[in-house]
C-alpha positions as CSV (number, residue, x, y, z in Angstrom):
1,M,92.6,74.6,27.8
2,D,89.9,77.0,29.2
3,D,86.8,77.8,27.2
4,T,87.8,81.3,26.3
5,L,91.1,80.4,25.1
6,L,89.7,77.5,23.1
7,L,86.9,79.8,21.5
8,S,89.3,82.6,20.8
9,R,91.6,80.2,18.8
10,L,88.7,78.8,16.9
11,Q,87.4,82.2,16.1
12,F,90.8,83.5,14.9
13,A,91.1,80.3,12.9
14,L,87.7,81.0,11.3
15,N,88.7,84.6,10.5
16,I,92.2,83.8,8.9
17,S,90.8,80.9,7.1
18,F,87.9,82.8,5.5
19,H,90.2,85.8,4.8
20,I,93.1,84.0,3.0
21,L,90.7,82.4,0.4
22,F,90.5,85.8,-1.4
23,P,94.0,87.3,-1.2
24,T,95.2,83.9,-2.4
25,I,93.1,84.2,-5.6
26,S,93.9,87.9,-6.2
27,L,97.7,87.5,-5.6
28,G,97.9,85.0,-8.5
29,L,95.0,86.4,-10.6
30,G,96.5,89.9,-10.6
31,W,99.7,88.7,-12.5
32,L,97.5,86.6,-14.8
33,L,95.5,89.9,-15.7
34,V,98.9,91.6,-16.4
35,F,99.8,88.7,-18.8
36,F,96.4,88.9,-20.5
37,K,96.7,92.6,-21.0
38,M,100.3,92.4,-22.3
39,R,99.4,89.6,-24.8
40,Y,96.6,91.8,-26.1
41,S,99.0,94.8,-26.4
42,R,101.4,92.7,-28.4
43,T,99.0,90.6,-30.7
44,K,95.8,92.7,-30.8
45,D,94.0,89.4,-30.7
46,E,90.5,90.2,-29.1
47,K,90.4,86.9,-27.3
48,W,93.0,88.2,-24.8
49,I,91.0,91.5,-24.0
50,K,87.9,89.4,-23.6
51,L,89.6,87.3,-21.0
52,Y,90.8,90.4,-19.3
53,F,87.4,91.9,-19.1
54,F,85.9,88.7,-17.7
55,W,88.6,88.0,-15.1
56,V,88.9,91.6,-14.0
57,K,85.4,91.3,-12.7
58,I,86.3,88.4,-10.6
59,F,89.5,90.0,-9.3
60,A,87.5,93.1,-8.3
61,L,85.0,90.8,-6.2
62,T,87.9,88.9,-4.6
63,F,89.6,92.1,-3.6
64,A,86.5,93.5,-2.0
65,L,86.0,90.3,0.0
66,G,89.6,90.3,0.9
67,V,89.3,93.7,2.3
68,A,86.0,93.1,4.1
69,S,87.3,90.0,5.8
70,G,90.7,91.5,6.4
71,I,89.2,94.4,8.5
72,T,88.2,92.0,11.3
73,M,91.8,90.9,11.7
74,P,93.2,93.9,13.6
75,F,90.1,93.9,15.8
76,Q,91.0,90.2,16.7
77,F,94.3,91.3,18.1
78,S,92.6,93.8,20.3
79,T,89.6,91.9,21.4
80,N,90.8,88.2,21.6
81,W,94.6,88.7,21.8
82,P,95.4,91.8,23.8
83,G,98.5,90.2,25.3
84,F,100.1,90.0,21.9
85,L,99.8,93.7,21.2
86,A,100.8,94.6,24.7
87,M,104.1,92.8,24.2
88,A,104.7,92.9,20.5
89,G,102.9,96.1,19.5
90,N,106.2,97.7,18.6
91,V,106.6,95.1,15.8
92,A,103.1,94.4,14.8
93,G,101.8,98.0,14.7
94,P,104.4,99.4,12.2
95,I,104.2,96.5,9.8
96,L,100.4,96.5,9.8
97,A,100.5,100.3,9.1
98,Y,103.0,100.0,6.3
99,E,101.0,97.4,4.7
100,V,97.9,99.8,4.5
101,L,99.9,102.9,3.6
102,L,102.2,101.3,1.0
103,A,100.6,98.2,-0.5
104,F,96.9,98.6,0.0
105,F,96.9,102.3,-1.2
106,L,98.9,101.5,-4.1
107,E,96.6,98.6,-4.9
108,G,93.3,100.4,-4.2
109,T,94.3,103.6,-6.2
110,F,95.3,102.1,-9.5
111,M,92.4,99.6,-9.3
112,G,90.0,102.3,-10.1
113,I,91.9,103.0,-13.3
114,M,92.1,99.3,-14.0
115,L,88.3,98.8,-13.7
116,F,86.9,102.1,-15.0
117,A,89.4,103.8,-17.2
118,Y,90.0,101.5,-20.0
119,R,88.9,104.0,-22.6
120,K,89.9,107.1,-20.7
121,V,93.6,106.6,-20.4
122,P,96.3,105.6,-22.9
123,A,96.7,101.9,-23.3
124,W,100.1,101.8,-21.9
125,F,99.0,103.5,-18.7
126,H,96.1,101.2,-18.3
127,T,98.5,98.2,-18.6
128,L,100.8,100.0,-16.1
129,S,97.9,100.3,-13.7
130,T,97.3,96.6,-13.8
131,F,100.8,95.9,-13.2
132,L,100.8,98.2,-10.1
133,V,97.7,96.7,-8.8
134,A,99.3,93.2,-8.9
135,L,102.5,94.6,-7.4
136,G,100.5,96.2,-4.7
137,A,99.0,92.8,-3.7
138,T,102.3,91.2,-3.7
139,L,104.0,93.9,-1.6
140,S,101.1,93.5,0.8
141,A,101.7,89.7,1.0
142,F,105.3,90.3,1.5
143,I,104.8,92.9,4.4
144,I,102.1,90.6,6.2
145,L,104.2,87.5,5.7
146,S,107.2,89.3,7.2
147,L,105.1,89.7,10.4
148,V,104.0,86.1,10.4
149,S,107.4,84.8,9.7
150,W,108.8,86.8,12.5
151,M,106.4,85.3,15.0
152,I,107.6,81.9,13.9
153,T,111.4,82.7,13.7
154,P,111.7,85.8,15.7
155,Q,114.9,88.0,15.6
156,G,116.1,91.5,15.7
157,F,114.6,92.6,19.1
158,E,115.2,92.7,22.7
159,I,112.7,92.5,25.5
160,R,112.6,95.3,28.3
161,D,110.2,95.3,31.0
162,G,108.2,92.6,29.3
163,I,107.8,94.5,25.9
164,V,109.5,93.8,22.7
165,H,111.7,96.5,21.3
166,V,113.2,96.4,17.8
167,T,117.0,96.5,17.4
168,S,117.1,95.9,13.8
169,W,114.2,96.2,11.3
170,Y,116.1,94.5,8.5
171,D,116.5,91.4,10.9
172,V,112.8,91.6,11.9
173,I,111.7,91.7,8.2
174,M,114.2,89.4,6.8
175,N,114.0,86.6,9.5
176,P,115.3,83.3,8.7
177,S,112.0,81.8,7.5
178,M,110.7,84.8,5.6
179,I,112.0,84.2,2.0
180,Y,110.9,80.6,1.9
181,R,107.5,81.4,3.4
182,F,107.0,84.3,1.0
183,L,108.0,82.2,-2.2
184,H,105.9,79.2,-0.9
185,M,102.8,81.5,-0.6
186,M,103.2,83.2,-3.8
187,I,103.6,80.0,-5.8
188,A,100.4,78.7,-3.8
189,A,98.6,81.7,-5.0
190,G,99.7,81.1,-8.6
191,L,98.3,77.5,-8.2
192,T,95.1,78.6,-6.8
193,A,94.4,81.2,-9.4
194,A,95.6,78.8,-12.1
195,F,93.1,76.1,-11.1
196,L,90.5,78.6,-10.6
197,L,91.2,80.0,-14.3
198,A,91.2,76.4,-15.7
199,G,88.1,75.3,-13.7
200,I,85.9,78.1,-14.7
201,S,87.0,78.0,-18.3
202,A,86.3,74.2,-18.2
203,Y,82.9,75.0,-16.8
204,R,82.2,77.4,-19.6
205,W,83.4,74.9,-22.3
206,L,81.1,72.2,-20.9
207,R,78.2,74.7,-21.2
208,S,79.2,74.8,-25.0
209,D,81.1,78.0,-24.8
210,R,84.1,77.1,-27.2
211,A,85.2,80.6,-28.1
212,P,88.9,81.3,-28.6
213,D,89.0,83.1,-25.2
214,V,87.8,80.2,-23.3
215,L,90.2,77.8,-24.8
216,S,93.1,80.3,-24.4
217,G,92.0,80.8,-20.6
218,L,91.8,77.1,-20.1
219,R,95.2,76.6,-21.7
220,T,96.8,79.4,-19.8
221,G,95.5,78.0,-16.5
222,I,96.7,74.4,-17.1
223,Y,100.3,75.5,-18.2
224,T,100.5,77.9,-15.3
225,A,99.3,75.1,-12.9
226,L,102.0,72.8,-14.1
227,A,104.7,75.4,-14.0
228,C,103.8,76.5,-10.3
229,S,103.3,72.8,-9.2
230,L,106.8,72.0,-10.4
231,M,108.2,75.1,-8.6
232,Q,106.2,74.3,-5.4
233,W,107.8,71.0,-5.1
234,A,111.3,72.6,-5.1
235,V,110.4,75.5,-2.9
236,G,108.5,73.3,-0.5
237,D,111.6,71.0,-0.1
238,M,113.6,74.2,0.8
239,H,111.0,75.5,3.1
240,G,110.6,72.1,5.0
241,Y,114.5,72.0,5.3
242,N,114.6,75.6,6.8
243,T,111.7,74.6,9.3
244,S,113.6,71.5,10.2
245,Q,116.6,73.7,11.1
246,H,114.7,76.5,13.1
247,Q,111.5,74.6,14.3
248,P,112.5,70.9,14.7
249,Q,109.7,70.3,17.0
250,T,107.3,71.4,14.3
251,M,108.7,69.0,11.7
252,A,108.9,66.2,14.3
253,A,105.1,66.7,14.9
254,A,104.5,66.9,11.2
255,E,106.3,63.6,10.6
256,A,105.1,62.0,13.8
257,I,108.6,61.2,14.9
258,W,108.4,60.4,18.7
259,Q,112.0,59.2,19.2
260,T,115.2,60.8,17.8
261,E,116.6,58.4,15.1
262,K,118.8,58.2,12.2
263,G,117.6,57.1,8.8
264,A,114.0,58.2,9.7
265,S,111.2,56.9,7.5
266,L,108.8,59.2,5.7
267,L,105.3,58.2,6.9
268,L,102.7,58.1,4.0
269,F,100.1,57.2,6.5
270,A,99.9,56.5,10.2
271,I,97.5,57.4,13.2
272,P,99.6,59.1,16.0
273,D,98.8,58.1,19.5
274,S,99.7,60.8,22.0
275,E,99.1,58.6,25.0
276,T,101.5,55.8,24.0
277,K,103.8,58.2,22.0
278,S,103.7,55.9,19.0
279,N,102.0,55.6,15.7
280,K,99.6,52.9,14.6
281,F,99.3,51.4,11.1
282,E,102.5,52.9,9.8
283,I,103.2,53.0,6.1
284,G,106.4,54.6,5.2
285,I,109.5,55.0,2.9
286,P,112.7,54.1,4.6
287,K,115.3,56.8,5.3
288,M,113.3,59.3,3.1
289,C,112.3,61.5,6.0
290,S,116.0,61.9,6.9
291,L,116.9,62.8,3.4
292,L,114.3,65.5,3.1
293,M,115.0,67.0,6.5
294,T,118.7,66.7,6.7
295,H,119.8,66.0,3.0
296,H,121.5,62.8,4.1
297,L,120.0,59.3,4.0
298,N,121.1,58.5,7.5
299,G,120.9,61.9,9.1
300,E,119.6,62.2,12.6
301,V,116.1,63.6,13.0
302,K,115.1,65.0,16.4
303,G,112.1,63.3,17.8
304,L,109.5,64.7,20.1
305,D,111.3,63.3,23.1
306,Q,113.9,66.0,22.8
307,F,111.5,68.8,23.5
308,D,109.5,69.7,26.7
309,E,107.0,71.5,24.7
310,H,105.6,70.8,21.2
311,P,102.3,71.0,19.2
312,A,99.6,68.7,19.3
313,V,100.9,65.8,16.9
314,A,97.7,64.5,15.0
315,P,96.4,67.8,13.7
316,V,99.8,68.9,12.4
317,F,100.4,65.4,11.0
318,F,97.2,65.2,9.1
319,S,97.0,68.8,7.9
320,F,100.6,68.5,6.6
321,R,99.7,65.3,4.6
322,I,96.4,66.9,3.2
323,M,98.6,69.7,1.9
324,V,101.1,67.3,0.3
325,F,98.5,65.0,-1.2
326,T,96.5,68.0,-2.6
327,G,99.8,69.3,-4.2
328,L,100.4,65.8,-5.5
329,V,97.0,65.6,-7.2
330,M,97.5,69.1,-8.7
331,L,100.8,68.1,-10.1
332,V,99.3,64.9,-11.8
333,V,96.3,66.7,-13.0
334,S,98.3,69.6,-14.5
335,I,100.7,67.2,-16.3
336,A,97.7,65.1,-17.8
337,G,95.9,68.3,-18.7
338,T,99.1,69.7,-20.5
339,W,99.5,66.3,-22.3
340,V,95.9,66.3,-23.5
341,M,96.0,69.9,-24.6
342,K,99.3,69.5,-26.4
343,R,98.3,66.2,-28.2
344,K,94.6,67.1,-29.1
345,K,94.8,71.0,-29.2
346,N,91.7,70.9,-27.2
347,I,90.3,69.6,-23.8
348,T,88.1,66.5,-23.7
349,P,84.7,66.3,-21.7
350,F,86.4,63.9,-19.1
351,W,89.3,66.2,-18.4
352,A,87.1,69.3,-18.4
353,K,85.1,67.7,-15.6
354,V,88.2,66.9,-13.8
355,F,89.3,70.5,-13.9
356,V,85.9,71.8,-12.8
357,W,86.2,69.5,-9.8
358,M,89.7,70.9,-9.2
359,T,88.6,74.5,-9.4
360,F,89.1,75.3,-5.7
361,S,91.7,72.7,-5.1
362,G,94.1,75.6,-4.3
363,W,92.0,76.6,-1.3
364,I,92.4,73.2,0.2
365,G,96.2,73.3,-0.3
366,T,96.5,76.7,1.2
367,L,94.3,76.2,4.3
368,S,95.9,72.9,5.2
369,G,99.3,74.6,4.8
370,W,98.3,77.5,7.1
371,Y,97.0,75.0,9.7
372,T,100.2,73.2,9.6
373,T,102.0,76.5,10.2
374,E,99.7,78.0,12.8
375,M,99.1,74.7,14.9
376,G,102.9,73.9,14.3
377,R,104.1,76.8,16.4
378,Q,101.9,76.0,19.4
379,P,101.9,76.4,22.4
380,Y,103.4,79.6,21.2
381,I,102.0,82.7,19.5
382,I,105.5,84.2,19.2
383,H,107.9,81.2,19.1
384,G,109.8,80.9,22.2
385,V,108.8,84.4,23.4
386,L,105.1,84.6,24.1
387,K,102.6,81.6,24.8
388,T,99.2,81.6,23.2
389,A,97.6,81.2,26.6
390,D,99.4,84.3,27.9
391,A,98.2,86.4,25.0
392,A,94.5,85.5,25.1
393,T,91.7,87.7,26.3
394,K,90.2,87.4,29.9
395,T,86.7,88.3,28.6
396,G,84.2,85.7,29.4
397,S,83.5,82.8,27.0
398,G,79.9,83.8,26.4
399,M,81.0,87.0,24.6
400,V,83.6,85.3,22.6
401,A,81.1,82.5,21.7
402,S,78.5,85.1,20.5
403,T,80.8,87.0,18.2
404,F,82.0,83.7,16.9
405,A,78.5,82.6,16.0
406,C,78.0,85.9,14.2
407,Y,81.2,85.4,12.2
408,I,80.1,82.0,11.1
409,A,76.7,83.3,10.0
410,G,78.4,86.2,8.2
411,Y,81.0,84.1,6.3
412,I,78.5,81.6,5.2
413,I,76.4,84.4,3.6
414,L,79.6,86.0,2.0
415,L,81.0,82.7,0.7
416,S,77.7,81.6,-0.8
417,A,77.2,85.0,-2.4
418,F,80.9,84.9,-3.9
419,L,80.4,81.4,-5.3
420,Y,76.9,82.3,-6.8
421,A,78.4,85.5,-8.4
422,L,81.3,83.6,-9.8
423,Y,79.2,81.0,-11.6
424,Y,76.6,83.6,-12.6
425,L,79.3,85.5,-14.4
426,A,80.4,82.3,-16.1
427,R,77.0,81.4,-17.2
428,K,76.4,84.8,-18.5
429,A,79.6,84.8,-20.5
430,A,78.8,81.3,-21.9
431,Q,75.3,82.7,-23.0
432,N,76.5,85.7,-25.1
433,N,80.4,85.7,-24.7
434,T,80.3,89.3,-25.5
435,L,81.7,91.1,-22.4
436,Q,82.3,94.9,-22.4
437,P,84.6,97.0,-20.3
438,L,83.1,98.3,-17.1
439,D,83.2,101.8,-18.2
């Protein structure tokens, strides 16, 4: 791999990694804000509107950073991946345009009402605006994920003179992996927002802020985390089965299956060795991999020996396990937290600290899942159609390296500022617990 290609891949990985942190929060948090507002409308209990006023500030902050980091993504296609736009611009261009015109404008327009017009519009219209903002964020995710899914399971097109031409927009949008990927991402966003809500509420609780809104926020975060964790395991199984049908080489890499076999074991741990095409220190569950990938205990699982091209095994194998392990920890912690809250009607100092440590666990799961997906389709940028190396820029590596360094510095500053602002708001709320609407 030449230096320019490697640096372009690393730079794009940095950009998408930083960007996805914030939409993942806003996707889930938007619907939690709708829940807080509707609970207040129904009960008139002040704790719900206090929760709304606190978390709407964080939502606005994540939205702003999501927009700022998202702006760099289209530039990446032009500067680092011109071959992608040259070949697939007829697909990517309209999808990205519709994401801006439909979802982003819907979200941005009603956010102004949500943030600044609480006392200036009827209560029902303010609630509706909050709902439309959450809907806009979800619609944005749907549109973007349709492009991502198409790049992984492309259909509904033909190639003429080396350029992709759409033959069916329905087939492009509703490609074979779209629904599973969308549901998987939305539940991941719910998990991320739920643990953020629980973690920040636990942080305030540990600072002696025991107000009703804090306890309600903590309870809501824990219960939402449990519900999303259970759903994610079910949807994740369906998503994995879909991937095994359409990208068997990706799943073979994720499970480090070098040779085609029946009754394949699910490896809990191993060290893949690409030189010997084998695994060291295997610890596995017999037949479980076949059951998950084929839904039969003795089902045949294709190994990497069946494919001329496949992704690097070790990165996909370990990122997949980090994702699964993070999801397992989230499930266990949410079950334990639910049991404590139900039994004691409150949190304990130990479990409050656990949830503080788990505040950003959703980021770990999301990033490792995205790495599994993005590395798992290599060496293609559009699976079976366009290779990553053929799409990369021919610009010298020095230019890519300099912009890469600028991105690193900028993102470190922005992420540090976000974390500082988040905990500043939590400390401020813990001190006075008297938040007012922004207008």
